[in-house]
TILOMI-872960 format. One record per residue (C-alpha): residue number from 1; residue in three letters; y, z, x. Coordinates in nm, 4 decimals, m for minus. Layout:
BEGIN
(NUM, "ALA", (Y, Z, X))
...
# end
This chain:
BEGIN
(1, "UNK", (12.9807, 1.7511, 8.7780))
(2, "UNK", (13.1841, 1.5378, 8.5389))
(3, "UNK", (13.1543, 1.7913, 8.2590))
(4, "UNK", (13.2447, 2.0764, 8.4915))
(5, "UNK", (13.5507, 1.8929, 8.6229))
(6, "UNK", (13.6515, 1.8077, 8.2665))
(7, "UNK", (13.6193, 2.1740, 8.1733))
(8, "UNK", (13.8446, 2.2723, 8.4625))
(9, "UNK", (14.1143, 2.0409, 8.3406))
(10, "UNK", (14.1012, 2.1629, 7.9788))
(11, "UNK", (13.9888, 2.5284, 8.0061))
(12, "UNK", (14.2318, 2.8162, 7.9572))
(13, "UNK", (14.4079, 2.9439, 8.2654))
(14, "UNK", (14.2893, 3.2475, 8.4562))
(15, "UNK", (14.5194, 3.4625, 8.2433))
(16, "UNK", (14.3200, 3.3660, 7.9342))
(17, "UNK", (13.9963, 3.4678, 8.1064))
(18, "UNK", (14.1577, 3.7981, 8.2043))
(19, "UNK", (14.2617, 3.8611, 7.8447))
(20, "UNK", (13.9124, 3.7737, 7.7230))
(21, "UNK", (13.7471, 4.0114, 7.9719))
(22, "UNK", (13.9873, 4.2941, 7.8867))
(23, "UNK", (13.9420, 4.2460, 7.5130))
(24, "UNK", (13.5641, 4.2106, 7.5360))
(25, "UNK", (13.4602, 4.4565, 7.8076))
(26, "UNK", (13.7493, 4.6875, 7.8977))
(27, "UNK", (13.8458, 4.7812, 7.5432))
(28, "UNK", (13.4804, 4.7892, 7.4460))
(29, "UNK", (13.4180, 5.0430, 7.7212))
(30, "UNK", (13.6909, 5.2685, 7.5815))
(31, "UNK", (13.5535, 5.2387, 7.2281))
(32, "UNK", (13.2001, 5.3302, 7.3337))
(33, "UNK", (13.3058, 5.6173, 7.5628))
(34, "UNK", (13.6018, 5.7482, 7.3644))
(35, "UNK", (13.4422, 6.0922, 7.3265))
(36, "UNK", (13.3892, 6.1379, 7.6998))
(37, "UNK", (13.7387, 6.0109, 7.7783))
(38, "UNK", (13.8962, 6.2379, 7.5198))
(39, "UNK", (13.7316, 6.5387, 7.6810))
(40, "UNK", (13.7929, 6.4504, 8.0448))
(41, "UNK", (14.1398, 6.3028, 8.0310))
(42, "UNK", (14.2998, 6.4817, 7.7371))
(43, "UNK", (14.1404, 6.8224, 7.6934))
(44, "UNK", (14.0997, 6.9055, 8.0627))
(45, "UNK", (14.4297, 6.7426, 8.1570))
(46, "UNK", (14.6161, 6.9325, 7.8859))
(47, "UNK", (14.4537, 7.2586, 7.9858))
(48, "UNK", (14.5496, 7.2189, 8.3499))
(49, "UNK", (14.9085, 7.1184, 8.2906))
(50, "UNK", (15.0309, 7.2494, 7.9582))
(51, "UNK", (14.8319, 7.5459, 7.8256))
(52, "UNK", (14.9672, 7.8819, 7.9350))
(53, "UNK", (14.7510, 8.1871, 7.9773))
(54, "UNK", (14.7399, 8.4378, 7.6935))
(55, "UNK", (15.0859, 8.5817, 7.7403))
(56, "UNK", (15.0268, 8.7066, 8.0920))
(57, "UNK", (15.2265, 8.4353, 8.2712))
(58, "UNK", (15.5812, 8.3400, 8.1928))
(59, "UNK", (15.6701, 7.9720, 8.1452))
(60, "UNK", (15.8497, 7.9692, 8.4813))
(61, "UNK", (15.5424, 8.0965, 8.6624))
(62, "UNK", (15.3180, 7.8612, 8.4682))
(63, "UNK", (15.5260, 7.5690, 8.5919))
(64, "UNK", (15.4708, 7.6899, 8.9485))
(65, "UNK", (15.0929, 7.7027, 8.8914))
(66, "UNK", (15.0956, 7.3523, 8.7450))
(67, "UNK", (15.2821, 7.2232, 9.0496))
(68, "UNK", (15.0302, 7.4006, 9.2727))
(69, "UNK", (14.7499, 7.2247, 9.0861))
(70, "UNK", (14.9162, 6.8893, 9.1430))
(71, "UNK", (14.9691, 6.9639, 9.5110))
(72, "UNK", (14.6089, 7.0813, 9.5499))
(73, "UNK", (14.4971, 6.7267, 9.4722))
(74, "UNK", (14.7720, 6.5720, 9.6842))
(75, "UNK", (14.7146, 6.7949, 9.9876))
(76, "UNK", (14.3714, 6.9628, 9.9730))
(77, "UNK", (14.0742, 6.7585, 10.1031))
(78, "UNK", (13.8215, 6.9585, 9.8975))
(79, "UNK", (14.0030, 6.8846, 9.5731))
(80, "UNK", (14.0392, 6.5215, 9.6747))
(81, "UNK", (13.6650, 6.4878, 9.7424))
(82, "UNK", (13.5742, 6.6453, 9.4074))
(83, "UNK", (13.8091, 6.4172, 9.2145))
(84, "UNK", (13.6970, 6.1104, 9.4108))
(85, "UNK", (13.3343, 6.1831, 9.3206))
(86, "UNK", (13.4288, 6.2102, 8.9524))
(87, "UNK", (13.6139, 5.8777, 8.9794))
(88, "UNK", (13.3098, 5.7188, 9.1438))
(89, "UNK", (13.0821, 5.8395, 8.8628))
(90, "UNK", (13.3289, 5.7033, 8.6070))
(91, "UNK", (13.3350, 5.3667, 8.7852))
(92, "UNK", (12.9550, 5.3490, 8.8109))
(93, "UNK", (12.9411, 5.4190, 8.4387))
(94, "UNK", (13.1698, 5.1199, 8.3786))
(95, "UNK", (12.9362, 4.9049, 8.5934))
(96, "UNK", (12.6458, 5.0087, 8.3747))
(97, "UNK", (12.8349, 4.9213, 8.0584))
(98, "UNK", (12.9608, 4.5804, 8.1717))
(99, "UNK", (12.6233, 4.4809, 8.3193))
(100, "UNK", (12.4465, 4.5787, 7.9960))
(101, "UNK", (12.6944, 4.3783, 7.7890))
(102, "UNK", (12.6567, 4.0699, 8.0071))
(103, "UNK", (12.2829, 4.0712, 7.9419))
(104, "UNK", (12.3431, 4.0413, 7.5665))
(105, "UNK", (12.2980, 3.6976, 7.4095))
(106, "UNK", (12.6474, 3.6752, 7.2613))
(107, "UNK", (12.8047, 3.6848, 7.6083))
(108, "UNK", (12.5817, 3.4268, 7.7741))
(109, "UNK", (12.8528, 3.1630, 7.7287))
(110, "UNK", (13.0538, 3.3401, 8.0010))
(111, "UNK", (12.7937, 3.2432, 8.2599))
(112, "UNK", (12.8565, 2.8759, 8.1902))
(113, "UNK", (13.2310, 2.8832, 8.1196))
(114, "UNK", (13.3994, 3.1316, 8.3520))
(115, "UNK", (13.1941, 3.0166, 8.6514))
(116, "UNK", (13.3688, 2.6773, 8.6263))
(117, "UNK", (13.6732, 2.8506, 8.7727))
(118, "UNK", (13.6986, 2.9193, 9.1438))
(119, "UNK", (13.5532, 3.2470, 9.2646))
(120, "UNK", (13.9003, 3.3624, 9.3675))
(121, "UNK", (14.0257, 3.3228, 9.0097))
(122, "UNK", (13.7133, 3.4877, 8.8699))
(123, "UNK", (13.7613, 3.7799, 9.1093))
(124, "UNK", (14.1244, 3.8160, 9.0046))
(125, "UNK", (14.0328, 3.8271, 8.6352))
(126, "UNK", (13.7556, 4.0797, 8.6859))
(127, "UNK", (13.9840, 4.2904, 8.9070))
(128, "UNK", (14.2438, 4.3191, 8.6295))
(129, "UNK", (13.9725, 4.3908, 8.3733))
(130, "UNK", (13.8420, 4.6778, 8.5879))
(131, "UNK", (14.1999, 4.7926, 8.6472))
(132, "UNK", (14.2354, 4.8251, 8.2700))
(133, "UNK", (13.9177, 5.0357, 8.2586))
(134, "UNK", (14.0609, 5.2518, 8.5397))
(135, "UNK", (14.3827, 5.3366, 8.3530))
(136, "UNK", (14.2800, 5.7063, 8.3110))
(137, "UNK", (14.2181, 5.7308, 8.6863))
(138, "UNK", (14.5476, 5.5607, 8.7650))
(139, "UNK", (14.7463, 5.7911, 8.5342))
(140, "UNK", (14.5810, 6.0987, 8.6833))
(141, "UNK", (14.6419, 5.9736, 9.0359))
(142, "UNK", (15.0070, 5.8896, 8.9718))
(143, "UNK", (15.0899, 6.2522, 8.8973))
(144, "UNK", (14.9505, 6.3571, 9.2332))
(145, "UNK", (15.1206, 6.0666, 9.4078))
(146, "UNK", (15.4584, 6.1783, 9.2734))
(147, "UNK", (15.3918, 6.5415, 9.3609))
(148, "UNK", (15.2775, 6.4489, 9.7114))
(149, "UNK", (15.5808, 6.2271, 9.7703))
(150, "UNK", (15.8231, 6.4953, 9.6503))
(151, "UNK", (15.6754, 6.7732, 9.8626))
(152, "UNK", (15.5998, 6.5712, 10.1745))
(153, "UNK", (15.2220, 6.5252, 10.1518))
(154, "UNK", (15.1652, 6.1592, 10.2314))
(155, "UNK", (14.8152, 6.1169, 10.3788))
(156, "UNK", (14.6024, 6.1933, 10.0736))
(157, "UNK", (14.8341, 6.0041, 9.8304))
(158, "UNK", (14.7866, 5.6976, 10.0523))
(159, "UNK", (14.4093, 5.7560, 10.0424))
(160, "UNK", (14.4307, 5.7735, 9.6633))
(161, "UNK", (14.5861, 5.4271, 9.6472))
(162, "UNK", (14.3330, 5.2850, 9.8957))
(163, "UNK", (14.0418, 5.4465, 9.7091))
(164, "UNK", (14.1516, 5.3108, 9.3715))
(165, "UNK", (14.1977, 4.9617, 9.5139))
(166, "UNK", (13.8572, 4.9866, 9.6832))
(167, "UNK", (13.6827, 5.0960, 9.3615))
(168, "UNK", (13.8410, 4.8144, 9.1632))
(169, "UNK", (13.7768, 4.5573, 9.4363))
(170, "UNK", (13.4092, 4.6543, 9.4671))
(171, "UNK", (13.3750, 4.6463, 9.0876))
(172, "UNK", (13.5265, 4.2978, 9.0639))
(173, "UNK", (13.2991, 4.1769, 9.3445))
(174, "UNK", (12.9899, 4.3165, 9.1700))
(175, "UNK", (13.0828, 4.1514, 8.8412))
(176, "UNK", (13.1525, 3.8253, 9.0232))
(177, "UNK", (12.8111, 3.8332, 9.1893))
(178, "UNK", (12.6425, 3.9100, 8.8594))
(179, "UNK", (12.8180, 3.6238, 8.6825))
(180, "UNK", (12.7278, 3.3712, 8.9517))
(181, "UNK", (12.3705, 3.4880, 9.0066))
(182, "UNK", (12.2106, 3.3552, 8.6905))
(183, "UNK", (12.1018, 3.0223, 8.8401))
(184, "UNK", (12.0296, 3.1556, 9.1872))
(185, "UNK", (11.6794, 3.1004, 9.3159))
(186, "UNK", (11.5811, 3.4373, 9.4580))
(187, "UNK", (11.2676, 3.3004, 9.6175))
(188, "UNK", (11.4751, 3.1003, 9.8629))
(189, "UNK", (11.6423, 3.4009, 10.0232))
(190, "UNK", (11.5443, 3.4900, 10.3778))
(191, "UNK", (11.4549, 3.8502, 10.2943))
(192, "UNK", (11.2242, 3.7427, 10.0140))
(193, "UNK", (11.0452, 3.4949, 10.2400))
(194, "UNK", (11.0127, 3.7641, 10.5056))
(195, "UNK", (10.8679, 4.0269, 10.2692))
(196, "UNK", (10.6356, 3.7992, 10.0719))
(197, "UNK", (10.3503, 3.8557, 10.3155))
(198, "UNK", (10.4052, 4.2323, 10.3494))
(199, "UNK", (10.1710, 4.4797, 10.1862))
(200, "UNK", (10.3483, 4.6566, 9.9010))
(201, "UNK", (10.2153, 5.0087, 9.8406))
(202, "UNK", (10.2594, 5.1333, 9.4860))
(203, "UNK", (10.4581, 5.4379, 9.6005))
(204, "UNK", (10.7456, 5.2343, 9.7501))
(205, "UNK", (10.7659, 4.9367, 9.5152))
(206, "UNK", (11.1235, 5.0330, 9.4252))
(207, "UNK", (11.2297, 4.9689, 9.7852))
(208, "UNK", (11.1155, 4.6066, 9.7446))
(209, "UNK", (11.3123, 4.5868, 9.4214))
(210, "UNK", (11.6174, 4.6949, 9.6225))
(211, "UNK", (11.5469, 4.4182, 9.8766))
(212, "UNK", (11.5153, 4.1562, 9.6033))
(213, "UNK", (11.7766, 4.2567, 9.3456))
(214, "UNK", (11.9889, 4.5503, 9.4564))
(215, "UNK", (12.0885, 4.4716, 9.8139))
(216, "UNK", (12.4594, 4.4977, 9.7395))
(217, "UNK", (12.4266, 4.8288, 9.5544))
(218, "UNK", (12.2215, 4.9650, 9.8439))
(219, "UNK", (12.4778, 4.8475, 10.0987))
(220, "UNK", (12.7696, 4.9965, 9.9055))
(221, "UNK", (12.5843, 5.3267, 9.8675))
(222, "UNK", (12.5131, 5.3501, 10.2393))
(223, "UNK", (12.8723, 5.2607, 10.3306))
(224, "UNK", (12.9949, 5.5292, 10.0923))
(225, "UNK", (12.7550, 5.7826, 10.2455))
(226, "UNK", (12.8760, 5.6944, 10.5941))
(227, "UNK", (13.2371, 5.7385, 10.4745))
(228, "UNK", (13.1533, 6.0793, 10.3236))
(229, "UNK", (12.9769, 6.2035, 10.6363))
(230, "UNK", (13.2419, 6.0729, 10.8751))
(231, "UNK", (13.5375, 6.1649, 10.6529))
(232, "UNK", (13.4368, 6.5257, 10.5912))
(233, "UNK", (13.3664, 6.5960, 10.9582))
(234, "UNK", (13.6935, 6.4258, 11.0502))
(235, "UNK", (13.8944, 6.6288, 10.7988))
(236, "UNK", (13.7300, 6.9522, 10.9120))
(237, "UNK", (13.7124, 6.8777, 11.2830))
(238, "UNK", (13.7989, 7.2399, 11.3672))
(239, "UNK", (13.5035, 7.3650, 11.1609))
(240, "UNK", (13.2445, 7.1061, 11.2565))
(241, "UNK", (12.9973, 7.3790, 11.3580))
(242, "UNK", (13.0252, 7.5512, 11.0211))
(243, "UNK", (12.7079, 7.4763, 10.8223))
(244, "UNK", (12.9070, 7.4882, 10.4996))
(245, "UNK", (13.0865, 7.1704, 10.6039))
(246, "UNK", (12.7545, 6.9996, 10.6757))
(247, "UNK", (12.6158, 7.1225, 10.3436))
(248, "UNK", (12.9192, 6.9875, 10.1623))
(249, "UNK", (12.8709, 6.6465, 10.3259))
(250, "UNK", (12.4995, 6.6433, 10.2370))
(251, "UNK", (12.5822, 6.7279, 9.8760))
(252, "UNK", (12.8246, 6.4364, 9.8633))
(253, "UNK", (12.5591, 6.2015, 10.0050))
(254, "UNK", (12.3078, 6.3108, 9.7402))
(255, "UNK", (12.5599, 6.2478, 9.4610))
(256, "UNK", (12.6469, 5.9082, 9.6128))
(257, "UNK", (12.2817, 5.8069, 9.5633))
(258, "UNK", (12.2998, 5.8790, 9.1889))
(259, "UNK", (12.3257, 5.5098, 9.0992))
(260, "UNK", (12.0157, 5.4160, 9.3018))
(261, "UNK", (11.8304, 5.7190, 9.1628))
(262, "UNK", (11.9050, 5.6050, 8.8090))
(263, "UNK", (11.8006, 5.2488, 8.8935))
(264, "UNK", (11.4754, 5.3825, 9.0395))
(265, "UNK", (11.3861, 5.5517, 8.7121))
(266, "UNK", (11.4891, 5.2432, 8.5176))
(267, "UNK", (11.2683, 5.0255, 8.7397))
(268, "UNK", (10.9747, 5.2580, 8.6764))
(269, "UNK", (11.0251, 5.2557, 8.2982))
(270, "UNK", (11.0730, 4.8779, 8.2725))
(271, "UNK", (10.8144, 4.7490, 8.5176))
(272, "UNK", (10.5686, 5.0293, 8.5981))
(273, "UNK", (10.5021, 5.1890, 8.2597))
(274, "UNK", (10.1406, 5.0700, 8.2833))
(275, "UNK", (10.0937, 5.2894, 8.5922))
(276, "UNK", (10.0631, 5.6007, 8.3757))
(277, "UNK", (9.7100, 5.4814, 8.3002))
(278, "UNK", (9.6175, 5.4932, 8.6689))
(279, "UNK", (9.3814, 5.7729, 8.7782))
(280, "UNK", (9.6536, 5.9382, 8.9870))
(281, "UNK", (9.7160, 6.3104, 8.9638))
(282, "UNK", (10.0721, 6.4306, 8.9095))
(283, "UNK", (10.0584, 6.6072, 9.2460))
(284, "UNK", (9.9824, 6.2761, 9.4163))
(285, "UNK", (10.2566, 6.1001, 9.2210))
(286, "UNK", (10.5101, 6.3664, 9.3203))
(287, "UNK", (10.4142, 6.3260, 9.6869))
(288, "UNK", (10.4587, 5.9476, 9.6516))
(289, "UNK", (10.8001, 6.0024, 9.4906))
(290, "UNK", (10.8953, 6.2291, 9.7804))
(291, "UNK", (10.7859, 5.9628, 10.0315))
(292, "UNK", (10.9996, 5.7029, 9.8516))
(293, "UNK", (11.3145, 5.9121, 9.8864))
(294, "UNK", (11.2348, 6.0105, 10.2442))
(295, "UNK", (11.2460, 5.6383, 10.3264))
(296, "UNK", (11.5559, 5.5792, 10.1122))
(297, "UNK", (11.7437, 5.8630, 10.2861))
(298, "UNK", (11.6214, 5.7689, 10.6335))
(299, "UNK", (11.9588, 5.6275, 10.7587))
(300, "UNK", (12.1359, 5.9541, 10.6733))
(301, "UNK", (11.8474, 6.1471, 10.8297))
(302, "UNK", (11.8864, 5.9580, 11.1558))
(303, "UNK", (12.2587, 6.0398, 11.1515))
(304, "UNK", (12.1799, 6.4099, 11.1064))
(305, "UNK", (11.9347, 6.4174, 11.3969))
(306, "UNK", (12.1946, 6.2493, 11.6200))
(307, "UNK", (12.4667, 6.4923, 11.5127))
(308, "UNK", (12.2714, 6.8257, 11.5074))
(309, "UNK", (11.9832, 6.9920, 11.6848))
(310, "UNK", (11.6336, 6.9253, 11.5499))
(311, "UNK", (11.5978, 7.2477, 11.3482))
(312, "UNK", (11.9383, 7.2240, 11.1799))
(313, "UNK", (11.8989, 6.8506, 11.1136))
(314, "UNK", (11.5554, 6.9085, 10.9596))
(315, "UNK", (11.6942, 7.1775, 10.7313))
(316, "UNK", (11.9877, 6.9612, 10.6219))
(317, "UNK", (11.7583, 6.6643, 10.5580))
(318, "UNK", (11.5321, 6.8816, 10.3419))
(319, "UNK", (11.8394, 6.9988, 10.1523))
(320, "UNK", (11.9461, 6.6385, 10.0893))
(321, "UNK", (11.5918, 6.5407, 9.9877))
(322, "UNK", (11.5520, 6.8378, 9.7532))
(323, "UNK", (11.8815, 6.7653, 9.5721))
(324, "UNK", (11.7908, 6.3961, 9.5405))
(325, "UNK", (11.4467, 6.4776, 9.3985))
(326, "UNK", (11.6018, 6.7185, 9.1501))
(327, "UNK", (11.8440, 6.4491, 9.0331))
(328, "UNK", (11.5495, 6.2093, 8.9925))
(329, "UNK", (11.3302, 6.4609, 8.8090))
(330, "UNK", (11.6129, 6.5265, 8.5636))
(331, "UNK", (11.5667, 6.1693, 8.4410))
(332, "UNK", (11.2058, 6.2404, 8.3446))
(333, "UNK", (11.3396, 6.5147, 8.1203))
(334, "UNK", (11.6597, 6.3502, 7.9914))
(335, "UNK", (11.5417, 5.9899, 7.9848))
(336, "UNK", (11.7655, 5.6934, 8.0630))
(337, "UNK", (12.0648, 5.8438, 7.8834))
(338, "UNK", (12.3633, 5.8198, 8.1148))
(339, "UNK", (12.5830, 6.0192, 7.8755))
(340, "UNK", (12.3530, 6.3177, 7.9263))
(341, "UNK", (12.2593, 6.2548, 8.2871))
(342, "UNK", (12.6062, 6.2367, 8.4449))
(343, "UNK", (12.7305, 6.5709, 8.3045))
(344, "UNK", (12.4175, 6.7354, 8.4439))
(345, "UNK", (12.4744, 6.5790, 8.7853))
(346, "UNK", (12.8384, 6.6846, 8.7866))
(347, "UNK", (12.7524, 7.0382, 8.6715))
(348, "UNK", (12.4869, 7.0763, 8.9420))
(349, "UNK", (12.7327, 6.9417, 9.1977))
(350, "UNK", (12.9833, 7.2167, 9.1115))
(351, "UNK", (12.7081, 7.4814, 9.1132))
(352, "UNK", (12.5644, 7.3682, 9.4478))
(353, "UNK", (12.9130, 7.3427, 9.5964))
(354, "UNK", (12.9814, 7.7116, 9.5332))
(355, "UNK", (12.6337, 7.8133, 9.6477))
(356, "UNK", (12.7013, 7.6306, 9.9749))
(357, "UNK", (13.0449, 7.7957, 10.0041))
(358, "UNK", (12.8726, 8.1361, 9.9794))
(359, "UNK", (12.6423, 8.0292, 10.2674))
(360, "UNK", (12.3220, 8.0262, 10.0636))
(361, "UNK", (12.2320, 7.6787, 10.1837))
(362, "UNK", (11.8727, 7.7486, 10.2810))
(363, "UNK", (11.8005, 7.9208, 9.9485))
(364, "UNK", (11.8751, 7.5936, 9.7710))
(365, "UNK", (11.5922, 7.4028, 9.9397))
(366, "UNK", (11.2885, 7.5858, 9.7888))
(367, "UNK", (11.4660, 7.6306, 9.4533))
(368, "UNK", (11.5450, 7.2596, 9.4255))
(369, "UNK", (11.1950, 7.1532, 9.5263))
(370, "UNK", (11.0435, 7.3938, 9.2744))
(371, "UNK", (11.2718, 7.2797, 8.9912))
(372, "UNK", (11.2197, 6.9122, 9.0692))
(373, "UNK", (10.8416, 6.9566, 9.0779))
(374, "UNK", (10.8400, 7.1579, 8.7539))
(375, "UNK", (11.0528, 6.8990, 8.5712))
(376, "UNK", (10.8393, 6.6156, 8.7077))
(377, "UNK", (10.5061, 6.7809, 8.6248))
(378, "UNK", (10.6114, 6.8791, 8.2740))
(379, "UNK", (10.7849, 6.5557, 8.1692))
(380, "UNK", (10.6132, 6.2708, 8.3580))
(381, "UNK", (10.3910, 6.1701, 8.0624))
(382, "UNK", (10.6582, 6.2192, 7.7966))
# end
């Protein structure tokens, strides 16, 4: 206690911690992901706003199209949802980077130095560090905020501000929990005591890992899924009986589970690699994987059965399950390479979105199950 109090009296102020976090993690994130950022926030941005078509559109008309693009984000819910999903993926990627860096030996001193500050000051420093990482999102959002304010679209610009603050606040909270968790005795938690005596089937071991180590990530994912389901049906209240709206919501829920899907594969690689020596057929393993994600998606399934009739709800649940399994099976093929995995997820999201818009929802279910099974069967032992 004496050493900790002495450190408080002589340690740098919160601003110094903020500068350290920005220099160490925020700028490091930009250095590592400079290629991705250059493509997403320079090439695409420049194309949308500055490159004219090959002589077919005059500069005056091109300006009109650029303004329309800005307004589409500031006024169109579909565009907003697409961009918000991209922002979420970007933020999750920053979580992965910072968490990986904190596990490195050269940053272990932060666990014993920064935690001497109050949690409020730690949160503030991490919030500004994440805000620095989110500069590309903020710049992109500001253009739409200005366009929305000029042309009288206020609702979605306000949602943009709230969403950015929410992403940064959740990020700072996650980092804060990670920094203060190192000395925590997990065996003393109520959930751990409750589940110690439970039987733990091999097929759902990842669910127990969620209970022990990933409760917050699970909670955030489910809150986000609830917001997607409620938000889309609220925005399209006049079309609530249109299956395309339901399909769009289900697609968003599947993408929202990307972080847990990735963590599931990581858990299997790190802790269950020995299981490939078990005398289990790949058909049995695929059925067990399906059971795992049926249980993981159960809260959304209950919501669907409350909202729709049994046949429609069953079809939508199978659609959600098939997309989730496809995202998981991709990891058997790509490996734990987030730089490759996220572009595939985003590309499939765009493809599935247009398939749903053309009302081919039910065609997706068998195709996704077939592709997920084929990828799993071919790459499981790689």
